[in-house]
N, C-alpha and C positions, 0 to 999 in steps of 0.2 A: 511104619504105619503109612498107608496111602490116603490121599485126600480125594474127594469127589472131583470128577472132571465135568465141569458144568457146560462145556461146549463139546459135543461129540466129534470125534475124528471122522473125516469122510471114509466111507467103506473101502474106496479104492486106494487110499493113502497107505502105502506099504513101506515107505522109507522116508528119510529126512529130505530127499530130493526126488519126489515121485515124477514119473513120466506123465506129463499132462497133455502131450501132443499127439501120441499115437492113437489110431482109431480103436474104439472099444465097442463098436456096433454100427448099426445103420446110420448113415449120415443124416443130419438134421438140416433143414432149410430155414435160414434165419432171415428175419426182417428187423431192421433197426429204425426206430422212431426218433428223429432229431439228429442234427449234424454238428453239434457243438464240440467243445474240447473233450469232454469225457467220452462222447460217442466215438471220436477219432481214436482215442487211446484204447478203448475196449475193443473196437472193431479191428484194430491192428493186431491185437492178441487173438481175437476170434479167428482171424485168417490163418493163424499158425496151426490150429487144430486140423488133423487129417480127416475127421468125420464131420466136417462143416461145409455147407454150401451157402455162400452169400447171395441170397435170393432177391431181397428188396430193401430199399431205404426210402424214408419219407422225410420231407422238410416242408416248411411253410412256403418256400420259394422254389421255382423251377431251377434257377441257377445253382442253388446250394444242393438240391437233390441230385441233379445231374453231375455236378462236380464230385460229390461224395461217391456216387455210383462209379464214376470213371476211375477215381483214385483207388478204390478197393476191388473193383471188378464185380459189382452187383449186377444181376441180370435185369432188374427193373428199378425204376425210380418213380416216386409219387410226390405230388406237391398240391398245395391248397388250390382248389378250383379245377384242377386237371387241365387238359389241353384246350378246352373251350372256355375256361375261366368261370364256369357256372357249376362245377361239380363239387363234391364233398371235400372235407379236409384231407390232406395227404395221408394222415394216419388212418382215417376211415377207409380209404382206398386200400392201403397196405393190409389191414387186418382182414379184408375180404378177398385177398389174393389166395387162390386155392393152392398155390405152390409154396406158401409160407407155413412152416410148422410151429415155430417159436418166435416170439417177438421180444426184443430187448428195447426197453423204454428209457430214454436218456433226456427227457424233457425236464423243465423246472418242476419243483415239488408239487406246486398247486395243480399241475396238469396230470399228475400220475394217475389219480383216480379215474378220470374220464377216459384216458387212453387205455389203461389196463382193463377197465370195464368193457370197453368196446372189443378189445382183443379176446378177453375171456368169453364174452357173449358170442364171438365168432368161432369159438372152439380152438383158439390158439393157446399154446403154452406161453407163459410170461416170465421173463426176468426183468424186474423193475428196479431202477436205481433207488438207493436210499435217499431220503427217508421214503419208506414204501408209500406213504400218503401224507397228507397234511395233519391228520388227527386219527385217533383210535377208532372213531365211528366209521370213517372211510376204510380203514384197514380191515375192520371186522366185516364190512360189506363185501370187500374184495375176496376175503377168505371164504365167506359163505358162497359167493358166486362161483369161485374156482372149484369148490367141492361139489356144488350142484351140477356143474358142467363136466366134472371129471377130468379137469386139465391141471397141469402143473403150474404152480406159482411160487416164486422166490424173490425175496428182497436182495438186492445186489450189495451185500456187505462183504466185499471181496476180501477184506482183511481177515475174516474168520478162517480162510482157507490157505493163507500163505505159510510157507515152511517155518519162518521165524516164530510166528505166533503159535502155530501148531506144536512146535518143539517146546516152547515155553509152557504151554498147557500140559504137555506130557511130563515135564520136570515137576511142575506143581503137583500134579496128580500122583507122581511117584513118591512124594513125601520128602524129597531131598532137601527142600528148604523149610520143611516142617509146616505146621498149621499157619495159614496166612492170617495176619493180624491187620494189615493195612495195605492199601493200593494207592498210588499217586500217578496220575497221567494227565497230559495236557496236549493240546494241538491248536495251532492258530498261525496267523500272519497279519501284518498290517495291510488292510485293504482300503484304498481311498474311497471315501463315501461318495457314491454315485448312484442315484436312484434309478438310472437306466440299466445298471448292472443287476443281474438276477440275484446275486448274493445279498443285495440290500433291499430289494423290492418287496414290499409287503404282499403285493398281489401274487408274487411267485413263491411265497413262503420263505422269504429271506431271513437272514440272521445266522448267528453262529450255531445255535442249537441244532436245527435240522440238518445243517450242512456238515458240521464237524463233530458234534458231541458223541455220535455213535462210535467213534474210534477210541477216545479215552474210556468210554463206557464199556467197550468190549473187554478191556483188561480187568475191570472190576467184575463184570458178568462172568468172564472166563475163570477168574480166580475164586470168586465168592458166590456167584449166582445172583439171583434177583434180590434186591435190597428189601428190608422191611419198612424203611422210611427214607425220604429224600428231602433235603433242605437246600433251597436254591436262592442265590442272590445273583444280581447281574446289573448291567447297564443297558438301558433301552434307549434307542435313538429317538429323536423328535418325530421321525416318521414311523415308529412303532415296531421295530425289530431289535433284537438283542445284539449289541456289538461285542459283548462278552458275557459269560456266565460261569459261576462257580458252584459246583454241586458237592454236597457232603452226603454220602450214602451210609446208612446204618444197617447193621446185620445182627441177627440173633447171635449171642455169645460175645458181643462187644467189638467185632471187627468193623472197620470203617474204610471208606474210599473217599479220596479228594480228587475231583476232576475239574479241569479248567479248559474252556474253549474260548477263543478270542479272534476278533477281526480287527483288533486295535493296536497290536504291538508284535514285536518279535518275542520268542520264547524258546525253551529247550526242546519242545515237541518230543517228550520222552515219557517212558513209563517205568515205574518201580513197583515190584510186587515183593512185599516184605513178610517173611515167615519167622517162626521162633528159632529156626536153625540157620537161616540165611536169606538171600534175596536174589531176584532176577532183575536186571536192568536192560533196557533197550539201548543199542548203540546206533544212532541214526534215526531213521523214520519210526515214529510210534505206530503207524498203521501198516508198515511193511518192513520190519527190522531185518536187515541182511546180516546183522550180528547181534547176539545177546550175550550178556556177561552174567555168569552165575557165581555167587559168592557164598561160601559157607563159613560160619563163624565170622571173625573179623578180618582174617588175612588170606584165606585160601580161595582163589578165584580162577576161573578159566573163561575163555570166550569160544563160542561156537558160531560159525558163519555159514551162509547159505547162498547158493547160486540159483537164479531163476531165469526162465525164458521170457523174452518180451518185457512187458511193463508190470508183470505180476498178476494180471487178471486171468491168466489161463487156468488157474486153480479153481476159481468159482465157475468158469465156463465149462471146465471138465465136469464139475459137480452137476451142473444143469443137464449137460449132455448125457452123463451116466445115469442120472435119475430118470430122465425121460426114456432112455433106451431100456431101462429096467422096469418101466411101468409105474414108477413112484409119482405121487401127486404133490409131494413136498420134500425138501431136503432135511434129513435128520440133523445135519450140521447147522443149517439156518432154518429151523422149523418155523412155521407160521405162528405158532403160539408165542415164540420169542418176539417176532415182529410186532404182534398186537400188544404184548406186554410192554415193549419198549415205547411204542406209541402212547400207551397209557401213561408211562413214566414221563414222557415229554409233554403230554397234555398237562400233567400235574406241575411240571416245572414252569410251563408257560403261564399257568394260573398264578403261580407265586411271583413271576416276573411282571405279569400284566401284559403279556403279548397275546393278541387276538388276531386271527386271520379271517379273511372273508369267508372261507370255506366253513369255518366253525358255525356260521350263522345259518347255513343251509344243510339240512340232513341229506346224506348221500341218497341219490335216487337210482 
């Protein structure tokens, strides 16, 4: 008996180690908004694809924009104020560049909506870092805008595309471990409390939930789908963001998932999917496992390992490129309906924890 596969395999994914680098169509010209750590890691992988042109980058300061452009070989760089200091923000200049086809947004969460909105209104395709927005209202507004303008939009949940997770979902769907009864997953690290850091700043949408929980949730979503109920507890800092959260997800038929995200301690950073015939465990990273362990019964187990190019982001970048080349407006593997549903779930969790962001007070314009 096979089980449902709640996250669809990418259409181009033909083996356990697909070729994500070779050209698959007309090259796309990319613009990158922001120059922080995640922008560096993703751009390094973007540069590996053969059908990519690194066209433009924007940052708040001239020095950072020009340094990033020189490091990766971008044709243009933009920064707040422009050459005369009186111009628009760097991202506003970038989205108006006629030589940019698709924009990758790597700003803090609270800025995602305004930057993505500007890009979509300019007719650009968009890949936006997770969380897609601060709340579900902003997510719905972006989805409606993207569809109205006829351009591609995807949330950058790169873990959905990596080989270890794709293989685990295949095994679950095959029925090898039987009907899934529970999932346990966690992710976190001890982060020194510093309000100047994005991850703690309320104005940036800081806290463990928006930054980390999408990864443990992926295992529950992939194995069991959307839950029927979510029960949340957590610890909220004096400055109003969650330092850790614990979620219990309930499903029709009695299955459950227990998810933990934390900025307060060390932890196993692992996932277990348990079925009536066996289980799957990650070995190493929960969001990009290079090895998974499959156990049937009590004693029979094996391990499967995977090799990847770069930092692991080439899989989601190939999906964006392939979808746009094929004329798709969203990814079947990371559909917009999932992004909105997950933001709804996070809104519900924040309501239970008592976490409120400034964006929640202002309807998206």
